[in-house]
N, C-alpha and C positions, 0 to 999 in steps of 0.2 A: 504493500500500500504506500502510495506517495505521501511523504511528509507534508508536502504542500497541500494535498487534498484535505488534510486536517486543519490547515491554517486559515484563520479568518483574515481577509485582505480587503483593500479598498475595492469598491465596486467598479472603479475605472480600470480599463485594460492597461496593462503595463506597456504594451507595444503601441499605444495610441496616445501620444503626446501632441495634441493638436487643438487649434482654435480656429473657428470660422466665424467671422463677424457677420451679423445680419445687416439688413438695410438700415439706413439712418433714421427711418421712421416706420411706424406700423403699430398694429394692435399689441404686439408682443415686445415692443422696444423696451430695453432695460432688463429683459429676462434672459436667463441662461438655461440651456438644456443640454442633455446628453442623449446618446443614440445607442441602442442595443447593437452589438457587433454581429448582427446578421443583416444590417441595413446599410446600404451603400453611402459612403461619403467620398466625394471626389478626391482622387489622389491617395486614397487609403485602401489597403487590402481589407476586404471584409472577412474576418477571421473565423466566424462560425463556431467559436469555442474550441477549436481543435488545431493544434500547431501544424499538423501536416496539411490541412486545408489552407491554412494561412501561408505556408511555405510554397504551395504549388499553384496558387492563384495570383492573378495580376491585380494591380490597383484599379479601383473603380474609375471609369472615365467621367461619370457624372454623379451628382447627388441623386439619391432616390427622390421622386417627386414630393413625397411627404416632408422630407428634410428641406428641400428647396422652398416649399410653401412656408415653413416656419422661419427660414432665413429671410424670405421676402417680406414676412410680417414683422421683421425687426429683431427677432430673437438671435442670440449669439450661441453657437454650439461650442461646447468646451471639452468634449471628449466622447469616446466610445466606451461601452460598458460590457462587463463579463456576462456571458450567457452559458447555459449548459450546452453541451455539444449538439450542434445542429438544431437547437431549440427543442430537443426531445426529452424533456424531464420537467418535474415540478418541485424538486427538492431545493435546488440552487447551488449544490456543491459541484465544483469543476475540478476534475482529477488533475488537470494540467496547470490551472491558474489559481486555484484556491477557492474558498467560499466567501463571497462578499459579506461584509459585516451586516448585522441587523441592528441598527441603532435603537430600535424600539424594543428589542429583546436581546440584549447582548448574550452571546454564547448559544444562541438559537439560530436555526437556519432562516434565510431570508425568503425561501420559496423560489421556485423557478418556473419556466426557464429564464424569465426576464429578471434574474436575481440582481445583477449589477445596477440596472436602472432603478429598481425599487430601493436598493441600498443608498444610492447617491441622493435620491429625493428624500428619503427618511433622514439622512444625515444633513439635510439642508445645504448640500453642496451645489445643487442646481434648483431652479424653480420648478422644472418639470422634466420628464424624460420619456423617450419613446421605448415601448416594448412591443412584443408580439404575443398574441394569444391564440392558441389552437385548441387546447383542452383545459385552460385555466392559468396560462403563463403570465397574465397580468393580474387576474382576479385574486389568485392565491397569494402571490407576493405582496399585493396591496394589503390584504388582510393581515399577513404575518408582520409587515413593517409599519402598520398603523398609518397608512396613507390612503388617498383616493386612487382608484384604478378604474380604467374604462376599457371595455371591449366593444368596439362599434359593430353595427350591423355589417354583415359580410358584403363587401363591395362598396361601402361608403368611402373608404380610403384606398387609394391605389396601392397595390402590392408590387408595382414595378420597382426594381432595384432592391428587393428584399428576398433573401434566400427563402425558398419554400420549405415547408415540412410536409403538410397535408393540404394542398391548395384549396380544396373545397371547404376546409375548416379554418384556414389561416385568416387572421385579421391583424392589423397594426393598431395598437392602442397606446395609452399613455398613463403616467402617474403624476400626481402633484400633491402638495401638502394642503392646498387651499381649494375650495370648490369654485371660487371665482376664477382661478387660473385654469382649472379643468374646463370651465365653460369657454374661456377665451381661446384655449387651444382648439376646442371643438369648433368655435366660430371660424377658425382658420382652416382646419383640416377637413371639416365636414361640409364646407360650403353651406353654412348654416341656413336652415329653413325655420319658419314659424313652427313652434312646438305644438303637437297635438294636445288637446285638453285631457287631463287625467280622467280615467274611468274607474272601474272596479279595482279594489285592492285585495289581493289574495296572499295567504301564507301557504307555502308548499309543505303540508304536514309530513309527507313521506320523506322529504329532504331533511327537515328538522329532526326527524326520528333517527337519523344516522349519526347525529353529533351527541356529544356528552351532555347529560342534563344540565350541567353547570353552564354550558354554552347557550343552551336554549334559555335558561333563566337570565343570563346576562343580556341576551338580545331582546327580551321582552320590552324593556324600556325603549330600546331603539325602534321597535315596531310601533310603540306608542307615539314616538316623535313623528314617524312617517304618517301615521294615522291622522295626526293633526292637519296634515296637508291633503291626504287622499281620502280621508274618511275611514271608518272602521273596516277591518279586514274579515274575510271569510276564509276558513281553512279548507283546503282541498288536497287530495292525493293526486298530484299533478302527473305522476308517472303511470296512472291507471289508464291504459289504452288497449282496446281490443287488438289482439295479435301481438302485443308487447307485454301487457299485464302488470309489470312493475318496473322499478328503476334498474333492477339487474338486467332486464331486457334492453333498456336504453344503453347501458354500459357495454353490452355485447356488440351492439351495432356500432357504437363509437370505436371500439377496439378494431373492428374489421375495417371500417372506413379509414381511420387514422393510420393503422398499421400498414395497410396495403399501399396507401398514398405515400407514406414515409419511405417505404422500401423503393417505390418507383423514383423517389427524389434522390436517394443516396446509396442504395445497396450496390449498384454497379460500381460507383466510385470507391466504396469501401472495399469491395472484393478486388478491385484493380490495384489499389494503393496500399492496402493492408496497414492502415494507420494504427498507432497506439490509441486506444480509447478507454475511457473510464469504465468501471464495473457496470455491466448490464447494458451498455449502450449499443455495442455491436449486436448483441443478442436481440435487442428490440427490432433493429432493422432486419435481421435475418428471419425473425419470427414473422414479420410482416410480409416477407417475400414468399412465405409458405402458404399464405392464404389463397384458397382456390377461387377461380373465377365464379363458381356457383355461389360460394359464400359471399363474395362481393356483390353479385347480382341480387341476392336475397336481402342483404343489408341495405342496399340502395332502395329497394322497394319499401322496406320498413321505414327507412329515413323519410321517404316521401310522405308516408302516413303520419309520422311524427311531426313533420313540418306543417302539414295541412292542419293537423289537430291543434298544435300550439299557436299557429298564426291565427286560427279562428278563435281560439280561447282568449287571445290577447287583443282582439279587435276592439276598436272604440276606446283606446287609451288605457286598457287594463294593465296592471303591474303585478308581478309575482315576487314575493320575498323568499329568499333562501339564505342559508349561511354562506358568506363569501368564500369560506374555506371549511373543510370538514373537520378541522381540529385546530388546536392552538399550535404555534410553531414548536416542533420538537427541538431538543438540543442538537448542536452540530455533531455529526458522526454518530447519530443514533443507530440502533440495530436495524438491519434491513427489514425485519418484520414490522417495525413501526412505520417505516417509509412505505412498505407495501400496503399496509392498512390505510394509510393516508391517500395513496394513489387510487386504491380500489374504491374507497368511499367518495373521493372526488369525482371519479368517472361516473358514478351512479346518478349524480344530478347536475354537476357542472358541465356535463355533455349536452344538456338541453339547448343552451344558447348556440354552441357551434353547429349542432346537427340541424337546427331550424333556422340558422343564420340570424340570430337575434342579438340585439345590444344588451349588455349587462354592465352595471356599475357596482363597485365595491365602496361602501362607506365606512370610514374608520370610527366606529361608534361604540365599542364596548371592550372591556377587559375582564379576564378571569385570572385571579392570582397574579396580577401584574402583567400578564401576557395579552396581547391584542387579539381581537376577533372582529371581523367586519361583517356588515350586513350587505347581502347582494340583492339588487333589484333588477328584474328582467322585464323587457317590454317587447312589443311587436317590431318587426323589421321597419326601419326608417324612423322609428320613434326615439332615436338617439337623443334628440334635443329635449324630449320630455324628461328623460332620466337625468340629464345634466342640469335641467332647471329644478328638478326635485332636490338634487343634491345641494343646490344653492340655498334652498329654503329650509332644509332640515337642520335644526340646531345640533351641533356636535359638542 
């Protein structure tokens, strides 16, 4: 085991000492931001969290469009941030570069894969940072690091210039300490539209059943704060769908879709280059490569049913509340069985937004024993502005 793997480090990449000044004016003038190291910055190699990928790839010829939008709005970019390898993880530990510190819970993991971006925002080293979210890689680190995190509707932000993991699930999101900054970044990156008026408010009872009772208890006051804006909530078992039955069924579909697409993205390169990878990473890609075409076909059919169901459920401004993460942040270098439990429970309900292409926000709103836990809010596709407006109004 690498000694560095066990070491807590800065969230900034050691190979990325750079600054790119934004325009002289704009909505984000005076703000600093950082960029997850799977997102292109002109003149820099996009490292993907793996030294061999960094060594064998050329510098980016242009900024990713989302980076250029932020620079054009006046923000200054001050560095790139550590990611788990190829963005395929949710713990935040990087075998090669270390584990970004969690300022909100020292000695505990920051969550991943957007670990470095969450770390530098939590440490107040930047005003906001870009991350990506395929299965929870913004939402979970936001919860662990006690900051805001946003996963937009699929397709609202261009993924050009961003390394793919599972393209039909991938999104580019962001972190911030303050809801006002979250909204300003959204005004720039989302090409802001007038927000839908809020409708019914629901609590996903089956998702809350997966977390420790202490977490449920801690989030009840948070639900009360949101209820002041949206009205009282009704409890629903959101995973109950004919042909799927429960959240375990949702997780199985997620594993097939994500695993097969991830293998298509990187398995050929891994087999050709035989890079050194952290524990479990190569195996994830290899496992995805073994998924049959029939399994993929059936998973896609079920995904269509899930998407139609959730989009209909969330029509007219409805919002669903879930725990932003399935647990409190475990200590760095916890036993693998603890991480596996975290991953499995996360897949059971944080797969809903990716599978149905929905926006979801994480609000830094509660603590248990001094450790942070966020509240997640999910809305219908294109209702991103609704969630960012709600965050602005909820007292933290």
